[in-house]
N, C-alpha and C positions, 0 to 999 in steps of 0.2 A: 423458346427458350434456351436452343443450342445457339443460334446464332450470336446473342449478345456474347455468350459465354466465349465462344471462338474469338470472338473479337477481343475481348478482354485477355486472353491467351495469347494473341498477338501482340497486343500492346506489351503484357510483361515480359514476352520472348524479345521484343526488339529493344526493349527500354537498356538492360544489361550493356547490349552494344555502343548505344549514345553515352551510358554512363561512363563507361571505358574509354572513350574517345574525350569526353570531358575531364576523365580521370588524369590520362595521360596528357594533356594540354595543361593541365593545371599542377602537374606533379612536382616541378621546380620549386627549389627552397623556398621557403617564406621571406619574404623580405621585409625590413623594418618600417620602409616607407611604402605602402600600397599605391599602384597604378589604377585610376580607376577599371582599366581592362580588365586586371586580374581579379579585382572586387566582382565585376560583372560576373567573370566565370565563374568564380566559387558561389555566387549567389544561384546563378543557372544550375550548377550541380546538386546544391543542397534544394532548390525546388524539385528537380528531377527526383531526386530520394524521396521529397515528401509525396509527389505524385504516386510514386512506386508505393508507397504506405499505404495512401488513399485507394489505391486500386487492388492491393490486397484484402484490406478491409472490407471495401465494399462488394467483393467478389465472395466474401465470407457468405452473404446474402443469397447468392447467386448458386453456391455449391449446396446450399442447404436444400435447394429444388432439384431432385433429380432429374436425368432427360426423360422422354420417353422410353415405356418399355421395362422403368426400374421401379422397385417397391419405394413409395414414401410412408416413412415414421415420423412420428412428430417427436423432436428433441427434446423430450419433458427433461433430459439431464440437464440440457443446457439454460434451462430456465432459473431466475433466482431464487430463491429461497423467500419465504416458505413456500409450499407446494400451492402452483394455483389453483383458483376456485374451477368448480365444473364449468362455469363460463368462459373461461377464458376463450379467446379464438383461437380456431387454426383454420389452417387452408383447407376450404372442403372440395371433395371432386365432384365435379358437373354432374354425375350419375346419380347423387344424391343419396348412395348408398349407406347406410349406417354403420359406423366403422369404431372400433373401441380403441381408446388412445394406449400407447403402450405403458405398462406400469413402470413404475421408478424403480430403479435400480434390476428390472427383471432382466434374467440371463436368457430367459425362453419365450418372450413374446414372439408373436407373430407380425411380420410386416403388414403395413396395409397399402393392398393395392392402389397404384395410383393410375389414373388416366391418362390421356396422350398429352393432353394439354390443363393447363389451370388458368382460367383468365382469373383476370386484374378482378373482377367485379364479385368474384366467387371469395375474395379475401374479406374477411367479415371485422370489423373493428372491435375494440374493448368497449364494454358498456360504460356508461360516464362514471362509474361507482369504482372503477378499476382499472388503470392503464400501467400498472408497475410490471406487467407482462406484455407489453407490446412489442413486436417485433418487427415495428415501425420504425425505420431510421429516422425520421422527423414526424412531429404533427403539429397541428395548427398551435402559433405563438400562447405560451403560459398556459397550455392544458395541460402538461404535465405537472407544473407545479402548483396549480389548482385542485387537482386530485390529489396531490401530495398534502396539500393545506386541509383538504376534506377528511383525508384520512386520519390524519394527528392530530387533528383540533380536540376530538373528542377527549384524548387522552393527556392534553396538556397539564392539567391541573395535577392529576394523578402521577404523571412523572416527576414532579417534586414530593408528592406524599410518600411514595413508596421506596425513596432511597432516605427515608428520615428514621433508620434504625441502624443495629449495630455492625451489619455488614456493611453499610454504607460508609461508617465511619472508618471501619476496615480499609476497605476499598478507597478512600480518601487519602489516608495516610501512607497508604503504600503505592499509590499512582503519584503522589506529591512528589516524592523522591523520583519515581520511575519517568515522571516527565522533567523533573528538574535535572537530572543526570544527563542526558543527550542534549538538552538546552543549552547548558555550561559548555558539554564538551564541543557541540557541533559549532556554538558560537564563537569558542576561544579558536578553533580551527579555521571558520571563516574570517575570523578578525587576521589571522595570520595571512592567509592565502590573498585579501581583499587590502592588505595593509593598513588595517585598521578602518575600512571605509563600513563596514558592516561586521561589527564583533559581538560579545558577549551581553553586553548591556542592551543591544538592539533586538536580539534572539531572545531573551527572558522577558523582553516588554512584550516582542510580539505573542510569544508563545502565553503570555496571561490575559492579554485582552483579546486573541484569536480566539484561545480556548473558551474565555465567557463569553462571548458573543456565538459561537456554535455550540455551546452547551444549551443556551437560550432557544435559538431559534432552528437549529437544523432539525432534519426530518429522522435521523437516527443518532441521537446525542451520546450513545454508548461508544461512538467513534470519538477517536482522540488525535486532533491535529496536533502537526509540529513539522518540525525540517526533518529532511530525509537525505540520507547518503546521496542518492542520483539529482536531486536540489541543488546540494551543495556541490556535487561536480558541475554540474550545468554554470552555478554561479560564478565559478571558477574559469571555464571558459569563457565567458563572456567579460569578463574582467580582463583576461587575457587579450581578446579580440579588443577592445577598448586601449589596452597598451598598444596594442600593434597598428590601431589605426590612427593613435594620438587623439583619441575623443577622451572627455570624461566621463569616468566610471560610472558613477552615480545618478547625472542627468541619463544616460544610455540604459541604466538597469531599471530606472523608472518608466523610460518609454516603451521598453521590451515589457516591463510591468503591465503598462495602461493597455497595450495590444495584448498583452494576455488575458488580462480582465476581460477586454471587450469580446475576444472569442469565446472564452468560458461563458459569458453572460448569453451569448446568441447561442450556444450550444444548450445552457439549460432551460432557456424558454422556449427551443424547440424541442425537446426532449430527446435529445443525442445520447443522452444516458442510457436509451434504450439498447445500444449496442453492446450493452454489459450482458444482455439477455444471451448473448451467443457466447460468452465465455464458459466455460468447463472447469472441471476440478483438475483438468491437465493445466490449465494458466493458473490458476490459484494456487496450487502447490509449488510449483516454480516459482512464482513469485515471491509467495509467502516464507520458502525455504531461503531465496536470495535476501531476504531483509535478516531471518533471523541469524543466517552465517555472517552478516555484516556487523550485526551486535557484536558476535561471539569473537570474531576477527580483529574488531577493533580494542576490544576488551584487553584480550591475548597480547596485540601489539602493544598497548601500552603500558600493560605489567612488564614485557620484557625488555620495552626502554626505560626503565628502570635500571635493571642490569647494564646495561648499556651506556648509560649516561655516568662519566666518572663524577661529576659533580654530586652525583646522588649518594655514592658509596653501597658496598656491598651488604653491610647489615639495614641501611634503609630500604635496599631494595626487598631484601628477602622477609623483613619485616611487613613492606608494603604486600607481598605475593600471601604472607601468612592472614594478613587483615582481609583482604579480599576474597581469600576461600574461607575464611571465616562467614563474611557476610553469607557469601555464596552457600555453603553446606549448612548453615542454620536455618536460611531460607527453605532450602530443598528438604530438609529432614522435617522442620514442624510442616511443612505443606502436606509430605508424607502422611502424618498422623490420621489426614482425614479417612484412609482405607485402612486404619490399623484397629486393635481392639482395647487399647487401654483407655482409661476413663469412657464417660456417656459420649455418645455422638454429639449433642449439643455443644458440651465441652472442646471435644476433637474438631470441629467444624471452626467454634470460635478461634482457638490457637490456629489452625491452618489459615483464616483468613487474616488473621496478623501476622504471620509467618514472614513476608520479607520487611517487615517494619521491624521487627523483633530482630532480624537478622542486620539490618542497618544498624540498629543500636546496640548490637553487639559489637559489631566492627569498628563503631565508634569506642563504646568501652574497652577494647582489647588496647587501643591506639594510647588512650589514656593511661592504661596500665603499663604498658611496654614501653613509653616514648622516654622517659628517663631522661630530659635533656634532648632526646632526639626528636627533630621535628620533622615528620613525614610531608611528602609535597600535598598542599592541600588546593581547594576550589579556589581558582583565579575570578573573584568577584570584585568590579571596581568599587572604590571606594564613594564615588558620588554617582549620583544619577544623572547622568549625561553620555553623549554620544561616545563613542570609543575615540575619537579622532578630534572631537571638540569642535565638529561642526552641526551648524544649526538642524534642527529637525527635520524642517521643511525641506526637501531638496528644489533647488533651482532648475527647474526643466528645461526653462529656456535657453539653459548655457550650450544645448546641443545643437549642432548645425540642423538647418530643416532638412538637408538630404538625408540626415542621420537620422531625423525623428521617423521618414516614411521606411527608409532601410531596417529599422528596429522591428518592422513586422517578419521578416524572416526569421529570426531568432524566436520571435514571438510564436511561431508557428510551431517549433520544436517545444519551447516550455509549454505551451498548451497540452501538446498530446502528452507529456511528461505529467504533469498535473491532473490532466483529464483521468489517465490510465492509474495513477498513483492512487487517487480519489476512489473512483470505480471498483476499482480490484479491491481495496482495502472494506469498503464500506461490503460488498459483495460476501466476504470473509468472514463481515462481522452477522450479515443475516443469514449464515448459515443454520439450516435446519438442526444439526446438532444443539444449536445454541437458543432453542426453544422460543424463538422472538414471537410475542403474540400482537404486539399494537401496529405491526405492519411500518414501512420504512419510507422514507422521501429521496431518491434518487437525484431527482432534478432540483429541490430546494435545496439538497445540502450541495449541488455545485453553484447554484445560484449565490450561496452563503460564501463559499469560497471565491468566487469572481468579485464579489463587494471588497473581502479581505484584501485579496490580491492587488487591487487598486488602491486600495488606503496604506496598505503596505509599502506599495511602489513608490508612492507621491512623500513617505518619508523615510525611505531610506531602509526598511525594514525587511528583513529576509521573508521569502514567500512560504506558507506553511500550508499542508494538505495531510490529509487522513494519514496517519502514520501506524503501520501495519502490525509492529511490534507491539506498541503502547494500546492498541485501540484491542487486541487480541487478549492483552493482559488484563485490559479493563473488564472486557468482558465476563471473563473466567472470574474475575473479581467480585464481579455482581452477582454469579450464578451460585444456586442453592444445588448441591450437588446430592446422590444415593450411591450406594454401592451396591454391586450384583454379590449373588453368592460366590462368584468366582474370585471375587476380591477386585473388580474392575468398577472405576469410578465413572460416573457418566451424570451431564448435566441434567437435572430433575425439572427446573423452573427458572426463569430469568427475570431478575430484578430490574426492569427495564426505568430507568429513571432519567431526569436531567440534573440532580442534584447533586449527586458525586462528582459530575464534571464542572459544575458551577463553582463548586467547593476546592476541586484541585486548584482551579488557575486563580481562583481569588486567594488562596493561600500562596500560591507563587507571587501573584503581585503583591502582596502584603508582605514577603520575602524581601524583596528587590527594593520596597521603598522603605522597609523598617529594620530588617535582620540581615541587612548584608554583612555586616563584621561577625555575625553569627555562623552564617552560610559559608565565610571565608575559614572556618576552623574546622569545615568538613572534610577529611582526608580522602583525595582522588582515590586509593585503593577501595574506599568503602564503596563508591559510586563503580569502580570496576567491577566490583563484586556484585552489583545489581545488575549490571551490563551483562554479566553471564548469567545471572539469574532470569533477565528478560529473554535473552535469547534461548536459554534452555526450555523456558516454561512456554514460548511461543512456538516451539517445536509437536507440543502435544497434539496429537489429532492429524497432523500431516502426513499421509499415507505415502507420500514418496519417500519421505525419511524411514518410516516403518520398511517399506519395500527395500532400501539401501541396505539397512540393518540385515535385511533377510537372507543377502548375500553369503554374510558369515554368521547364521544362524544355523545351528543344528537342525536338519531337517524334522527330527522327531519333536521338535520346539515351536514350530511353526504356529502361529497365532491363527484361532478357529474363524477370521474374519471371511466373508465370501473371496475376497480379491487373494487370499492367500489359498485356499481350497478349491475353487471353482474354475480357476485360470489356472493352466498348465506353468510351472515354472520357468521355461523358458521363455514364453510369451510376455510375462511378469517382468521379468531380468530384461528384456528385451524393450519393454514400454517403459521402464524405469531409467535404462540407459540412453534413450530418445530424450528423456526430462532432463537428465543429467547434462547432456551434451548441450541444451538449450541454456540451461543455467550456466555452464560453463563458457558459453559464448556469451551471455549478458555480463558474468563477471569480467571477463577479458574485455569485453567492449567499455564497460564501465569504467574500467582502469587505464585506458588508452588515450592516445591523442585525440581520437576522434570520438569521445565519450558524448560528445552534444547529440551523437547519432543515437544513443542508448532508448531513448523511447520508441524508435521505430521498431526495435527487436522487440519490446512489448508488446506492442501493437500486432507483430506477424506471429506471436502466439496461437492465436484463436485462428487464422488461416491454415497454419501449419497443423493443428488438431483435426480439422475439417479435412485436409488433404491427406493425412495418413489413413483416414478412412477410405476415402474416395479412389486411395491408390490401391485399397487392400491389404495394406503391411499387418493391419490387425483385421481380426473377423468384427462384426457389429457385435456379438455376444461376448467376445471377450470385452470390448470398448464398454459396453452396457454394466459391467461389473467393475472394470478398473477405472473408469471415467464416470460413475454414478453421484447422484447428489449422495450426502449423507440423509439417511430417514429418522 
């Protein structure tokens, strides 16, 4: 096992020098008309970066197997939730000695002694009943999908029945606005960046029909799919590339999407989503906090833009700010009634379920009262149901030159990594043990559905949609039943797993864009900005990285009683948080830079970074088992 690891390390050590050489060679300013040698050099550089990322991911599996003479522990904290059954396969030592698995979140568990070598023959595959915890990167075609279908089929009818109640109604109305607001915002921004090739109407249509299809057939219907900031940034890079190469954008976009859907399809049927089993809370917290901060940042930026826009005026800008915070504070205050003492518990829970919807209505009502002739900026909804630039719905993909059709495979590799990571990390967050998921889930069938939707969206020039972190987590919490401890802490008691709410949410969006466009066009932008703030703030709940960030400025006497605050030294906890924050800062800087297309590589590198800090001894295994354990 040592020789392959050394070989990989040599490759990783040599790769930067080769990349530096390529970068130096291609660092001259970009010209408008590209020559073939420059394009080839850029392709080589991109392929080299992809090879480096692939090497980093694949070495994660090698890193998990220590060399001879070191102890071997089963990385139970790295597995998906819920906790794997007792028959989950592990790597058995050749001595056949009976060993016990380390308890989840245990800080004092003894390591399992490892033999000098572990032959491949001792790797036991998972039983046919459950492959969701498989540590194999690949499995035989369609094995994972078939297991997902067997796991979810018995619950299919109950998935519709379990959502037919008052909590389901509250979740539907809340998430209708929560999904509509980002669709309009991202659609308008995409229309501006692509000069109308893909705009608001395309985004709304894709959100409606993709959401309905996903709710009907996905393995984890609590997940909400939609457009995300990283996907929007990638689309902008692709548009600029098309302009620089004098290529038609939509045909290029379609071919990149076709290749992307093919890669995702092959990944789904070969169970490549098993890679997510090596992700831990370290990765989850960074990615979740990044998406939450994007929501908060965009809301604050849009609200501040009202004051910087002379055509809006100070009075309208101030009124927009008041309306936004009325929406936000109303939702937060009513949601907080859940842990209060007023009224009875059923009434408190019902009011808390409808809190964000009441907040939206309060913001709209305040706008009507305070308007008095002043019209605030409202949603930009197209008057007619047609494409943003008047083009035909179906893209003529044959307008792209033959060489560009094949060359589109290169950016498709990057978009595949982006969609793969977005999808699987978000689904992993949804399946957290803290959410009390009981019906199981289906990573592989989820990715299969996304691959099909990506293909259809590409052919019609619609935006690519994938599991959206903030919307998914808010949907999960909207469907949860809560209880309160004696100390006043709220926790999830059970989860109302269903398909009905997701289907109803996106059906309402489809109905609205077909029949209620004038009504939607009267909703003030400030109301949706307040809802953005609510979504971003709500998704921070349960993120330990965020809690540890706040701990830096918290009175030591007021530290929480959680294990990560009591059992781990303060300096160690701060250092671990600083490392996560550095990764977060790097992702934010890369996302906003001119090389934002490489953003997926940094997401993929989080898992090897987590493995590396333990192997390098930066943190003890005892501390990591507390800081990076799964919720129980």
